[in-house]
VOPAGU-2260 file (C-alpha; in pm, 1 decimal, decimal comma):
REM VOPAGU-2260
SITE   aa  ch    i         X         Y         Z
SITE  MET   A    0   11000,5    5980,3    9783,8
SITE  LYS   A    1   10835,4    5802,5   10047,7
SITE  HIS   A    2   10503,7    5972,4    9990,1
SITE  ASP   A    3   10596,9    6054,0    9631,7
SITE  PRO   A    4   10798,1    5762,6    9504,9
SITE  ASP   A    5   10769,0    5860,2    9126,1
SITE  HIS   A    6   10948,5    6215,6    9253,7
SITE  GLY   A    7   11244,9    6264,6    8960,4
SITE  GLU   A    8   11362,8    6555,7    9110,0
SITE  ALA   A    9   11386,8    6404,2    9460,9
SITE  HIS   A   10   11581,5    6118,7    9344,4
SITE  ASN   A   11   11808,2    6296,4    9196,5
SITE  ASN   A   12   11893,9    6569,6    9445,2
SITE  LEU   A   13   11938,2    6255,6    9649,5
SITE  GLY   A   14   12205,0    6100,5    9399,2
SITE  ASN   A   15   12392,7    6430,8    9412,5
SITE  THR   A   16   12410,3    6399,5    9790,1
SITE  LEU   A   17   12514,0    6054,3    9767,0
SITE  HIS   A   18   12763,5    6130,7    9509,3
SITE  LEU   A   19   12900,5    6391,3    9738,0
SITE  THR   A   20   12967,2    6182,9   10006,0
SITE  GLY   A   21   13139,5    5885,4    9822,5
SITE  LYS   A   22   12824,2    5683,6    9815,8
SITE  LEU   A   23   12886,4    5576,8    9488,6
SITE  GLU   A   24   12655,1    5241,7    9441,8
SITE  LYS   A   25   12364,6    5434,1    9660,0
SITE  ALA   A   26   12388,6    5770,9    9406,1
SITE  LEU   A   27   12365,5    5546,0    9114,1
SITE  SER   A   28   12080,6    5348,4    9222,9
SITE  CYS   A   29   11923,8    5703,2    9238,6
SITE  TYR   A   30   12025,8    5845,8    8902,7
SITE  ARG   A   31   11957,9    5552,9    8740,9
SITE  ARG   A   32   11566,6    5581,3    8861,1
SITE  ALA   A   33   11552,8    5950,8    8823,6
SITE  ALA   A   34   11666,2    5921,1    8442,3
SITE  ARG   A   35   11379,2    5704,7    8377,1
SITE  LEU   A   36   11119,7    5949,0    8538,1
SITE  LEU   A   37   11292,8    6246,0    8375,1
SITE  ASP   A   38   11442,1    6122,8    8066,3
SITE  LYS   A   39   11380,6    6460,2    7858,4
SITE  ASN   A   40   11636,5    6588,4    8143,8
SITE  PRO   A   41   11983,6    6651,6    8039,4
SITE  GLN   A   42   12139,4    6771,8    8330,9
SITE  VAL   A   43   11985,8    6425,7    8556,5
SITE  HIS   A   44   12129,8    6219,9    8225,3
SITE  HIS   A   45   12502,4    6398,1    8290,5
SITE  ASN   A   46   12492,5    6335,1    8617,9
SITE  TYR   A   47   12437,4    5990,3    8550,9
SITE  GLY   A   48   12678,0    5970,9    8306,3
SITE  THR   A   49   12978,1    6130,0    8483,8
SITE  ALA   A   50   12860,9    5871,6    8838,2
SITE  LEU   A   51   12878,3    5574,5    8575,5
SITE  TYR   A   52   13239,2    5677,1    8487,6
SITE  GLU   A   53   13354,6    5764,3    8829,5
SITE  ALA   A   54   13202,6    5383,5    8887,8
SITE  GLY   A   55   13404,6    5259,2    8591,9
SITE  LEU   A   56   13123,4    5220,8    8366,3
SITE  THR   A   57   13298,5    5383,1    8092,5
SITE  ASP   A   58   13059,2    5227,9    7775,4
SITE  GLN   A   59   12775,6    5299,5    8000,8
SITE  ALA   A   60   12889,5    5618,6    8076,4
SITE  ILE   A   61   12944,2    5737,3    7691,1
SITE  SER   A   62   12594,2    5581,8    7594,4
SITE  GLU   A   63   12425,6    5857,7    7884,8
SITE  LEU   A   64   12620,2    6092,7    7795,0
SITE  GLN   A   65   12561,2    6099,5    7427,9
SITE  GLN   A   66   12187,9    6102,7    7545,3
SITE  VAL   A   67   12257,3    6433,9    7710,4
SITE  ILE   A   68   12422,2    6602,7    7382,9
SITE  ASP   A   69   12138,3    6436,9    7217,5
SITE  LEU   A   70   11855,4    6673,3    7436,4
SITE  ALA   A   71   12106,3    6980,3    7465,3
SITE  PRO   A   72   12393,1    6997,8    7159,4
SITE  ASP   A   73   12563,6    7268,7    7398,2
SITE  HIS   A   74   12619,5    7121,9    7688,5
SITE  ALA   A   75   12986,8    7188,9    7690,7
SITE  GLU   A   76   12989,8    6989,1    8025,5
SITE  ALA   A   77   12873,5    6652,1    7912,7
SITE  HIS   A   78   13099,5    6724,2    7569,3
SITE  ALA   A   79   13410,5    6741,6    7796,3
SITE  ALA   A   80   13290,8    6453,6    8049,0
SITE  LEU   A   81   13191,8    6250,2    7687,0
SITE  GLY   A   82   13629,8    6365,5    7599,9
SITE  VAL   A   83   13724,9    6232,8    7949,8
SITE  ALA   A   84   13571,2    5881,0    7893,6
SITE  PHE   A   85   13699,0    5877,4    7535,4
SITE  GLN   A   86   14037,0    5905,0    7658,1
SITE  ALA   A   87   13998,0    5630,5    7902,2
SITE  ARG   A   88   13952,9    5430,4    7647,4
SITE  GLU   A   89   14187,7    5551,7    7448,8
SITE  GLU   A   90   13982,2    5658,3    7144,9
SITE  PHE   A   91   14228,5    5994,7    7134,5
SITE  SER   A   92   14070,8    6130,2    6805,9
SITE  ARG   A   93   13730,4    6131,6    6972,4
SITE  ALA   A   94   13810,0    6272,9    7320,2
SITE  ALA   A   95   13972,5    6579,3    7091,1
SITE  ALA   A   96   13727,8    6656,0    6888,5
SITE  SER   A   97   13477,9    6640,1    7205,1
SITE  LEU   A   98   13689,8    6804,6    7455,1
SITE  GLN   A   99   13741,1    7078,5    7159,4
SITE  LYS   A  100   13392,8    7108,1    7124,8
SITE  ALA   A  101   13334,4    7181,4    7518,6
SITE  VAL   A  102   13598,0    7489,2    7485,8
SITE  SER   A  103   13478,2    7585,3    7178,6
SITE  LEU   A  104   13104,1    7611,7    7366,4
SITE  ASN   A  105   13264,4    7756,3    7667,5
SITE  PRO   A  106   13630,8    7885,6    7594,6
SITE  GLY   A  107   13680,0    7978,7    7924,8
SITE  TYR   A  108   13619,1    7627,3    8034,8
SITE  LEU   A  109   13961,1    7557,2    8199,5
SITE  GLU   A  110   13896,9    7199,8    8299,8
SITE  ALA   A  111   13835,6    7074,6    7926,0
SITE  GLN   A  112   14124,7    7302,2    7826,7
SITE  ARG   A  113   14323,4    7112,6    8034,0
SITE  PHE   A  114   14245,5    6765,4    8009,2
SITE  LEU   A  115   14262,1    6824,6    7585,1
SITE  GLY   A  116   14636,2    6899,2    7635,7
SITE  LEU   A  117   14636,7    6557,2    7845,9
SITE  VAL   A  118   14488,4    6440,3    7519,2
SITE  MET   A  119   14711,7    6580,6    7257,3
SITE  LYS   A  120   15023,1    6461,3    7518,0
SITE  ASP   A  121   14843,0    6127,2    7440,0
SITE  GLN   A  122   14852,5    6183,2    7063,2
SITE  GLY   A  123   15201,4    6219,5    7063,8
SITE  ASP   A  124   15113,4    6671,3    7017,7
SITE  MET   A  125   15352,7    6717,4    7301,0
SITE  ALA   A  126   15398,6    7121,6    7157,7
SITE  GLY   A  127   15004,7    7132,5    7148,6
SITE  ALA   A  128   14978,2    6999,1    7510,9
SITE  ILE   A  129   15205,2    7262,8    7630,4
SITE  SER   A  130   15128,6    7532,3    7489,7
SITE  ARG   A  131   14730,2    7452,4    7590,0
SITE  PHE   A  132   14868,5    7377,9    7972,7
SITE  ARG   A  133   15033,7    7768,8    7888,9
SITE  MET   A  134   14689,3    7905,1    7775,8
SITE  VAL   A  135   14547,2    7760,0    8075,3
SITE  LEU   A  136   14819,1    7944,5    8328,8
SITE  LYS   A  137   14722,4    8253,4    8128,5
SITE  ALA   A  138   14392,9    8255,5    8227,2
SITE  ASP   A  139   14410,2    8125,4    8610,5
SITE  PRO   A  140   14828,0    8154,0    8696,3
SITE  ALA   A  141   14649,2    8043,2    9032,3
SITE  ASP   A  142   14587,9    7675,6    8902,8
SITE  ALA   A  143   14860,3    7471,6    9116,8
SITE  LEU   A  144   14728,4    7168,0    8876,7
SITE  THR   A  145   14827,9    7261,2    8528,1
SITE  ARG   A  146   15148,7    7411,0    8644,0
SITE  TYR   A  147   15262,0    7099,6    8778,0
SITE  ILE   A  148   15184,9    6892,7    8495,8
SITE  LEU   A  149   15337,5    7180,3    8282,9
SITE  SER   A  150   15690,6    7156,6    8456,8
SITE  LYS   A  151   15672,5    6764,7    8391,1
SITE  TYR   A  152   15651,8    6781,9    8041,6
SITE  GLN   A  153   15911,1    7056,9    7943,3
SITE  ARG   A  154   16302,4    7103,9    8084,8
SITE  TYR   A  155   16445,9    7425,7    8247,5
SITE  SER   A  156   16780,5    7501,3    8166,4
SITE  SER   A  157   16836,0    7791,9    8383,3
SITE  GLU   A  158   16616,8    7994,1    8668,8
SITE  GLU   A  159   16294,7    8141,2    8550,9
SITE  GLU   A  160   16300,7    8382,3    8851,1
SITE  ALA   A  161   15923,3    8550,3    8722,4
SITE  GLU   A  162   15791,7    8174,5    8738,4
SITE  THR   A  163   15951,1    8078,5    9103,0
SITE  GLN   A  164   15881,0    8393,6    9226,9
SITE  LYS   A  165   15544,6    8328,5    9129,0
SITE  ILE   A  166   15517,9    8016,3    9239,2
SITE  LYS   A  167   15664,5    8123,7    9599,2
SITE  ALA   A  168   15377,0    8368,0    9645,9
SITE  LEU   A  169   15102,5    8142,6    9586,3
SITE  LEU   A  170   15317,7    7944,7    9876,2
SITE  ASP   A  171   15275,1    8210,3   10128,5
SITE  ASN   A  172   14953,1    8318,5   10049,4
SITE  ARG   A  173   14712,6    8168,8   10367,6
SITE  SER   A  174   14415,4    8092,3   10163,7
SITE  THR   A  175   14670,3    7849,7    9951,2
SITE  PRO   A  176   14463,6    7515,5    9956,0
SITE  ALA   A  177   14732,8    7261,2   10124,2
SITE  ASP   A  178   14657,2    7029,6    9819,1
SITE  ASP   A  179   14771,3    7334,8    9612,7
SITE  LYS   A  180   15088,9    7358,9    9780,6
SITE  ILE   A  181   15174,8    7010,3    9711,1
SITE  PHE   A  182   15160,4    7076,0    9345,5
SITE  PHE   A  183   15368,4    7395,9    9361,7
SITE  HIS   A  184   15623,8    7241,1    9596,1
SITE  PHE   A  185   15650,6    6955,9    9363,6
SITE  THR   A  186   15667,2    7195,7    9027,2
SITE  LEU   A  187   15972,0    7410,2    9262,3
SITE  GLY   A  188   16141,2    7051,0    9313,2
SITE  LYS   A  189   16138,8    6957,6    8951,0
SITE  ILE   A  190   16248,5    7320,1    8836,9
SITE  PHE   A  191   16550,1    7341,5    9091,3
SITE  ASP   A  192   16641,2    6967,3    8997,6
SITE  ASP   A  193   16641,2    7029,3    8616,3
SITE  ILE   A  194   16843,1    7354,6    8686,7
SITE  GLY   A  195   17151,6    7191,7    8913,5
SITE  ARG   A  196   17012,5    7319,0    9267,1
SITE  TYR   A  197   16981,2    7025,5    9397,8
SITE  SER   A  198   16969,1    7126,2    9774,6
SITE  ILE   A  199   16637,4    7342,0    9700,4
SITE  ALA   A  200   16516,8    7114,8    9505,0
SITE  PHE   A  201   16517,5    6864,1    9793,6
SITE  HIS   A  202   16364,6    7131,2   10020,3
SITE  HIS   A  203   16048,9    7097,5    9814,6
SITE  TYR   A  204   16030,7    6745,2    9690,6
SITE  LYS   A  205   16041,0    6729,8   10130,2
SITE  GLU   A  206   15827,0    7027,7   10194,9
SITE  GLY   A  207   15555,9    6835,0    9944,9
SITE  ASN   A  208   15587,6    6474,0   10075,6
SITE  ARG   A  209   15549,3    6613,7   10467,6
SITE  LEU   A  210   15210,5    6824,3   10322,9
SITE  ARG   A  211   15094,4    6523,1   10107,5
SITE  LEU   A  212   15134,7    6263,2   10480,8
SITE  ALA   A  213   14953,8    6492,1   10658,2
SITE  THR   A  214   14678,4    6449,8   10490,6
SITE  PHE   A  215   14653,7    6057,1   10629,9
SITE  SER   A  216   14591,8    5972,1   10997,1
SITE  PRO   A  217   14849,3    5826,0   11236,8
SITE  GLY   A  218   14865,2    5434,9   11179,7
SITE  VAL   A  219   14671,5    5507,5   10860,5
SITE  ILE   A  220   14950,8    5427,7   10575,1
SITE  ASP   A  221   15069,0    5022,7   10560,3
SITE  SER   A  222   15277,1    4850,6   10302,9
SITE  GLY   A  223   15052,8    4614,9   10198,4
SITE  ILE   A  224   15357,1    4359,4   10241,4
SITE  ASN   A  225   15306,4    4113,4   10498,6
SITE  ILE   A  226   15545,4    3838,2   10436,5
SITE  LYS   A  227   15524,0    3629,9   10669,8
SITE  SER   A  228   15184,1    3538,3   10607,1
SITE  ILE   A  229   15263,8    3530,0   10236,7
SITE  ARG   A  230   15553,9    3295,7   10305,8
SITE  GLN   A  231   15340,3    3056,4   10512,4
SITE  ALA   A  232   15075,9    3040,6   10234,0
SITE  PHE   A  233   15228,4    3013,9    9930,3
SITE  CYS   A  234   15331,0    2654,5   10009,1
SITE  PRO   A  235   15484,1    2394,3    9829,0
SITE  GLN   A  236   15143,0    2239,9    9953,1
SITE  LEU   A  237   14965,7    2488,8    9759,0
SITE  PHE   A  238   15101,8    2472,9    9471,5
SITE  GLN   A  239   15084,5    2063,2    9456,9
SITE  ARG   A  240   14697,3    2078,8    9585,1
SITE  LEU   A  241   14616,1    2371,8    9280,8
SITE  SER   A  242   14873,2    2224,9    9007,2
SITE  ALA   A  243   14564,5    2162,5    8758,8
SITE  ALA   A  244   14402,8    2449,0    8798,5
SITE  GLY   A  245   14458,9    2825,0    8633,8
SITE  ASN   A  246   14503,5    2869,1    8260,4
SITE  ILE   A  247   14833,8    2781,4    8071,9
SITE  THR   A  248   14780,0    3065,4    7817,8
SITE  GLU   A  249   15131,3    3270,9    7757,3
SITE  LEU   A  250   14899,2    3528,6    7650,8
SITE  PRO   A  251   14916,8    3806,3    7983,7
SITE  VAL   A  252   15293,3    3888,7    8068,4
SITE  PHE   A  253   15304,2    4066,6    8400,9
SITE  ILE   A  254   15602,7    4358,0    8435,8
SITE  VAL   A  255   15658,5    4398,9    8826,0
SITE  GLY   A  256   15866,4    4579,2    9035,7
SITE  MET   A  257   15905,6    4901,7    9287,9
SITE  PRO   A  258   15742,3    5215,9    9139,3
SITE  ARG   A  259   16005,4    5422,7    8963,5
SITE  SER   A  260   16188,7    5114,6    8867,8
SITE  GLY   A  261   16142,9    5084,4    8437,6
SITE  THR   A  262   15841,2    4914,7    8462,8
SITE  SER   A  263   15668,3    5168,4    8192,1
SITE  LEU   A  264   16044,0    5155,8    7949,5
SITE  VAL   A  265   16014,9    4835,8    7968,2
SITE  GLU   A  266   15658,8    4793,1    7836,7
SITE  GLN   A  267   15745,3    5047,9    7636,7
SITE  ILE   A  268   15963,8    4859,1    7449,2
SITE  CYS   A  269   15722,9    4523,1    7442,3
SITE  ALA   A  270   15457,9    4721,6    7336,8
SITE  SER   A  271   15635,0    4844,5    7032,2
SITE  HIS   A  272   15640,8    4491,1    6864,9
SITE  SER   A  273   15345,8    4435,6    6678,5
SITE  ALA   A  274   15276,1    4116,2    6882,5
SITE  ILE   A  275   15237,0    4245,1    7221,4
SITE  LEU   A  276   14990,4    4504,4    7334,4
SITE  GLY   A  277   15086,9    4712,6    7623,7
SITE  ARG   A  278   14759,6    4772,3    7843,2
SITE  GLY   A  279   14960,8    5002,7    8128,9
SITE  GLU   A  280   14882,4    4949,3    8478,5
SITE  LEU   A  281   14589,9    4723,5    8519,3
SITE  LYS   A  282   14463,9    4733,1    8844,7
SITE  THR   A  283   14248,2    4389,0    8841,0
SITE  ILE   A  284   14448,3    4154,2    8995,8
SITE  GLY   A  285   14388,6    4378,9    9281,7
SITE  GLU   A  286   13995,2    4393,0    9226,7
SITE  LEU   A  287   13984,7    4060,7    9253,6
SITE  ILE   A  288   14172,9    3961,9    9567,1
SITE  PRO   A  289   13877,2    4141,8    9767,9
SITE  LYS   A  290   13593,3    4007,1    9548,4
SITE  HIS   A  291   13655,7    3649,2    9599,4
SITE  LEU   A  292   13975,6    3592,3    9810,6
SITE  PRO   A  293   13846,0    3747,3   10144,6
SITE  ASP   A  294   14069,4    3714,7   10455,6
SITE  TYR   A  295   14354,1    3655,6   10141,4
SITE  PRO   A  296   14574,3    3510,2   10168,2
SITE  TYR   A  297   14476,2    3330,6   10465,0
SITE  CYS   A  298   14208,0    3130,1   10260,5
SITE  LEU   A  299   14403,4    2980,6    9974,8
SITE  SER   A  300   14461,0    2663,4   10216,9
SITE  THR   A  301   14111,7    2593,9   10140,1
SITE  VAL   A  302   14038,8    2768,0    9812,1
SITE  GLN   A  303   13913,4    2552,7    9527,5
SITE  PRO   A  304   14001,7    2499,8    9177,2
SITE  GLU   A  305   13682,9    2595,5    9040,0
SITE  LEU   A  306   13761,2    2947,9    9232,8
SITE  ILE   A  307   14082,9    2970,6    9067,0
SITE  ASP   A  308   13966,2    2908,9    8748,1
SITE  LYS   A  309   13678,0    3156,7    8759,7
SITE  ILE   A  310   13949,4    3431,3    8889,4
SITE  THR   A  311   14159,1    3360,6    8560,0
SITE  ARG   A  312   13883,9    3362,1    8330,0
SITE  GLU   A  313   13730,7    3694,3    8512,3
SITE  TYR   A  314   14097,9    3869,6    8439,5
SITE  LEU   A  315   14129,7    3733,8    8101,7
SITE  GLU   A  316   13812,2    3877,4    8003,4
SITE  VAL   A  317   13968,9    4232,1    8129,0
SITE  LEU   A  318   14277,9    4192,4    7986,9
SITE  GLN   A  319   14150,2    4092,3    7623,6
SITE  LYS   A  320   13929,9    4393,6    7571,5
SITE  LYS   A  321   14146,9    4529,3    7379,3
SITE  GLN   A  322   14335,4    4252,0    7184,4
SITE  PRO   A  323   14461,9    4320,4    6841,3
SITE  VAL   A  324   14385,7    4115,1    6582,4
SITE  GLY   A  325   14721,8    3875,1    6530,0
SITE  GLY   A  326   14793,8    3966,4    6910,3
SITE  ARG   A  327   15022,9    3683,2    7098,9
SITE  ARG   A  328   15106,9    3868,8    7405,5
SITE  ILE   A  329   14923,6    4124,7    7634,7
SITE  THR   A  330   15149,8    4307,5    7911,3
SITE  ASP   A  331   14988,0    4401,7    8255,2
SITE  LYS   A  332   15264,8    4662,0    8430,5
SITE  MET   A  333   15117,4    4703,7    8749,3
SITE  PRO   A  334   15433,2    4722,0    8950,8
SITE  THR   A  335   15328,0    4625,8    9263,2
SITE  ASN   A  336   15178,2    4282,5    9120,7
SITE  PHE   A  337   15519,2    4224,7    9260,1
SITE  ILE   A  338   15339,5    4114,9    9619,6
SITE  GLU   A  339   15063,0    3916,0    9442,7
SITE  LEU   A  340   15323,2    3698,2    9167,3
SITE  GLY   A  341   15241,9    3371,3    9414,7
SITE  LEU   A  342   14861,8    3415,4    9310,0
SITE  ILE   A  343   14945,4    3525,1    8925,4
SITE  ARG   A  344   15193,4    3199,5    8918,4
SITE  LEU   A  345   14835,5    2999,9    9039,8
SITE  LEU   A  346   14589,5    3195,4    8800,7
SITE  PHE   A  347   14888,0    3124,7    8505,6
SITE  PRO   A  348   15142,3    2840,9    8541,5
SITE  ARG   A  349   15307,7    2986,3    8210,6
SITE  ALA   A  350   15228,8    3374,7    8168,9
SITE  ALA   A  351   15541,1    3547,1    8145,8
SITE  ILE   A  352   15680,9    3766,2    8436,7
SITE  ILE   A  353   15925,1    4055,2    8384,2
SITE  HIS   A  354   16038,2    4196,0    8701,4
SITE  CYS   A  355   16228,8    4505,6    8677,9
SITE  ARG   A  356   16550,3    4618,9    8923,7
SITE  ARG   A  357   16714,6    4936,1    8948,4
SITE  ASP   A  358   16977,1    5100,4    9203,5
SITE  PRO   A  359   16798,1    5110,0    9549,1
SITE  LEU   A  360   16876,6    5431,8    9594,9
SITE  ASP   A  361   16778,2    5563,7    9263,0
SITE  THR   A  362   16465,1    5399,0    9313,3
SITE  CYS   A  363   16375,1    5519,1    9648,6
SITE  LEU   A  364   16528,9    5890,4    9545,6
SITE  SER   A  365   16279,1    5884,3    9190,6
SITE  ASN   A  366   15951,6    5795,0    9419,5
SITE  PHE   A  367   16009,2    6093,6    9680,0
SITE  CYS   A  368   16029,3    6328,6    9397,8
SITE  GLN   A  369   15720,8    6192,2    9234,5
SITE  ASN   A  370   15392,6    6317,3    9330,0
SITE  PHE   A  371   15188,5    6035,3    9272,1
SITE  GLU   A  372   14837,5    6072,5    9192,5
SITE  GLU   A  373   14706,4    5816,8    9391,8
SITE  GLY   A  374   14866,7    5512,9    9607,4
SITE  ASN   A  375   15284,0    5468,8    9698,2
SITE  GLU   A  376   15180,8    5633,1   10022,9
SITE  PHE   A  377   15524,0    5488,1   10144,9
SITE  SER   A  378   15671,1    5747,3    9916,5
SITE  PHE   A  379   15620,9    5996,4   10165,4
SITE  ASP   A  380   15913,0    5991,4   10373,7
SITE  LEU   A  381   16221,4    5836,4   10331,4
SITE  LYS   A  382   16224,3    5593,7   10659,6
SITE  GLY   A  383   15914,5    5440,8   10478,4
SITE  LEU   A  384   16087,3    5410,4   10110,4
SITE  GLY   A  385   16371,1    5236,6   10261,4
SITE  PHE   A  386   16158,9    5007,9   10472,3
SITE  TYR   A  387   15937,1    4951,7   10182,6
SITE  TYR   A  388   16197,0    4856,4    9941,5
SITE  ARG   A  389   16355,8    4625,9   10187,6
SITE  LYS   A  390   16031,8    4417,6   10222,9
SITE  TYR   A  391   16010,3    4461,7    9850,0
SITE  LYS   A  392   16363,0    4224,4    9826,7
SITE  LYS   A  393   16278,9    4037,5   10032,0
SITE  LEU   A  394   15961,7    3912,9    9889,1
SITE  MET   A  395   16125,2    3928,6    9557,0
SITE  GLU   A  396   16382,5    3710,1    9653,9
SITE  PHE   A  397   16092,4    3449,9    9848,1
SITE  TRP   A  398   15952,6    3410,2    9537,3
SITE  GLN   A  399   16225,6    3343,3    9263,9
SITE  GLU   A  400   16347,4    3056,4    9532,3
SITE  THR   A  401   15977,7    2956,4    9521,3
SITE  LEU   A  402   15804,8    2992,6    9171,6
SITE  THR   A  403   15848,6    2826,8    8844,4
SITE  GLY   A  404   15789,6    2892,9    8501,0
SITE  PRO   A  405   15908,3    3157,9    8299,6
SITE  MET   A  406   16059,8    3485,4    8530,1
SITE  LEU   A  407   16299,9    3769,8    8296,7
SITE  GLU   A  408   16523,2    3985,4    8536,7
SITE  MET   A  409   16557,3    4319,9    8340,1
SITE  GLU   A  410   16847,1    4593,4    8518,5
SITE  TYR   A  411   16729,9    4936,9    8431,0
SITE  GLU   A  412   17080,3    5039,8    8400,5
SITE  LYS   A  413   17194,9    4781,4    8184,7
SITE  LEU   A  414   16923,8    4845,6    8003,9
SITE  VAL   A  415   17037,2    5168,3    7937,7
SITE  LYS   A  416   17428,5    5109,2    7874,4
SITE  ASN   A  417   17338,8    4817,4    7630,0
SITE  PRO   A  418   16975,6    4913,0    7496,7
SITE  GLU   A  419   16997,4    4695,8    7202,0
SITE  TYR   A  420   17131,8    4375,4    7365,6
SITE  GLU   A  421   16840,4    4403,5    7656,5
SITE  SER   A  422   16560,0    4533,2    7437,4
SITE  LYS   A  423   16675,2    4135,9    7200,7
SITE  ARG   A  424   16688,4    3943,6    7527,6
SITE  LEU   A  425   16342,7    4058,3    7613,0
SITE  ILE   A  426   16177,7    4013,3    7311,0
SITE  ASN   A  427   16340,9    3653,5    7324,8
SITE  PHE   A  428   16239,5    3579,6    7677,3
SITE  LEU   A  429   15879,2    3619,8    7530,5
SITE  GLY   A  430   15956,8    3365,6    7192,2
SITE  LEU   A  431   15849,2    3631,6    6933,8
SITE  PRO   A  432   16084,9    3708,8    6647,2
SITE  TRP   A  433   16305,1    4048,1    6682,1
SITE  GLU   A  434   16160,6    4365,0    6502,5
SITE  GLU   A  435   16343,3    4691,1    6471,5
SITE  ASN   A  436   16012,2    4942,8    6603,9
SITE  CYS   A  437   16150,7    4810,8    6962,7
SITE  LEU   A  438   16448,2    5032,4    6972,1
SITE  SER   A  439   16272,6    5335,6    6847,0
SITE  PHE   A  440   16005,4    5289,5    7074,3
SITE  PHE   A  441   15953,2    5680,8    7190,0
SITE  LYS   A  442   15815,2    5671,9    6840,8
SITE  THR   A  443   15525,7    5421,2    6930,1
SITE  LYS   A  444   15226,3    5605,4    6954,2
SITE  ARG   A  445   14976,6    5475,3    7275,4
SITE  ALA   A  446   14875,7    5628,5    7601,0
SITE  VAL   A  447   15088,7    5579,9    7892,2
SITE  HIS   A  448   14901,7    5710,8    8165,1
SITE  THR   A  449   15210,1    5672,5    8470,6
SITE  SER   A  450   15456,4    5927,2    8626,3
SITE  SER   A  451   15695,3    5812,9    8305,4
SITE  ASP   A  452   15467,6    5858,2    8035,2
SITE  TRP   A  453   15728,2    6172,8    7949,2
SITE  GLN   A  454   16041,5    5965,7    7987,2
SITE  VAL   A  455   15906,6    5662,9    7770,7
SITE  ARG   A  456   15859,6    5955,1    7480,5
SITE  GLN   A  457   16251,7    6022,5    7469,0
SITE  PRO   A  458   16494,4    5820,9    7325,6
SITE  ILE   A  459   16717,6    5618,8    7636,7
SITE  TYR   A  460   16891,5    5839,5    7842,7
SITE  ASN   A  461   17152,2    5792,4    8118,4
SITE  SER   A  462   17099,6    6110,7    8319,1
SITE  SER   A  463   16897,5    5944,5    8578,8
SITE  VAL   A  464   17135,0    5645,7    8643,9
SITE  GLY   A  465   17341,8    5773,7    8960,6
SITE  ARG   A  466   17104,1    6063,6    9005,0
SITE  TRP   A  467   17118,2    6013,5    9374,3
SITE  ARG   A  468   17456,4    6098,1    9395,9
SITE  ASN   A  469   17300,4    6474,9    9375,4
SITE  TYR   A  470   17145,9    6437,8    9718,6
SITE  ALA   A  471   17366,2    6246,7    9886,1
SITE  ASP   A  472   17432,2    6475,6   10154,9
SITE  HIS   A  473   17003,8    6433,4   10240,0
SITE  LEU   A  474   16940,1    6085,7   10192,4
SITE  SER   A  475   17073,5    5973,5   10536,9
SITE  PRO   A  476   16728,6    5796,3   10682,0
SITE  LEU   A  477   16702,8    5638,5   10360,5
SITE  ARG   A  478   17064,7    5519,2   10365,4
SITE  GLN   A  479   16980,4    5375,1   10755,3
SITE  ALA   A  480   16623,4    5226,5   10659,0
SITE  LEU   A  481   16781,3    5012,5   10355,6
SITE  GLU   A  482   17072,7    4899,8   10589,6
SITE  SER   A  483   16900,3    4811,2   10894,6
SITE  LYS   A  484   16772,4    4470,2   10981,5
SITE  LEU   A  485   16412,4    4374,7   10846,8
SITE  LYS   A  486   16157,4    4196,8   11074,9
SITE  LEU   A  487   15937,4    4005,0   10874,9
SITE  ARG   A  488   15571,8    4021,2   10987,8
């Protein structure tokens, strides 16, 4: 390119290399240049569009992918990528139509078939989604991801010998990739848990977590909770100095707690109210901190009100992207925002905070048995889980002592035992009139992109209360960690 800076293919090829090596920003720059130079080349626009989507620039990605289809109407990959982008915007009808087009052009496009199943699930068509996943597995029985997804959305009443033997054979196959083995172990864990063979289930959950842990270098996993530094930073003087900063809006509702503590259920109840929009797990707070607050939380001692106001505006801009007409509350249910409640209270002094709690053993076991798509690395072993839970509990005690403003405690066990009373208490806390739809939350059609997406589409059930007892013989490391003395750092 040094000798020919307008060589479009060279820019595109360099973009491909940079994209493959994880240098997304540089790849985007190359693709952008290539798309201008080769504006009639559909593959170049496809490369650019998929990179834009990966960078979180969904609207731009849709525009670029539409150019691909305008140039090449039979480009199956572009139709599929467009469907994925529409799904991210929760435009499920358009997502389904694009993915249907992709699979009609290429029936053997199994990735598109699988994603179409996920969109059908988001539309509430569980039977259709399960049928689609089974179709994928019929074509490719070794598809570990689809097999795992299917296990999440169906109940096993007895051991399916053919199914379990097929998975075990794939596990024993030396050529099976480690990532696939993780999915297979969690799938078998789910099957054996459903049929009550808990020791075998635990073996597979443990093996799945062991393989996940092996993908990290020693010392890389960190809880992300430095209680000592948080206590020092969020002192009374800080709140006094910044008392006039932030935004007094009551629009945001922050639902926090340990993962698997009932945050998805609480949000689904809220989102079933006509005046509340559920936005799911927004990463915005976690993204704004490194952007504006380097060396957080130590930098807070010198931060100025103007910067707090700027962060507040940027958060609200993201939060309000899908605000309905007449909406009075919007929920952000990123559970681990419990770490950032001090900052959240600086940003929004009057925002509602809902803290979800659940039995420690049930919470930690549920994390251990869940193959999270990303994050939550603390869940890979029982000792680490117990230690993380202790830090979470200690930090929440500090926030409850320190922070002012509206905060509600929601206990999962009480919500399951008396859903009407607890749901009314929740809606009343948000200052809204009661609506019966909140009790039939499982009928509310909205995307739920969390590990609890299946549960929130069912009426409340109590089988998950006290679930830890099924695994009591295997939880000694967890019990010891929960009961050990916590050293603050």
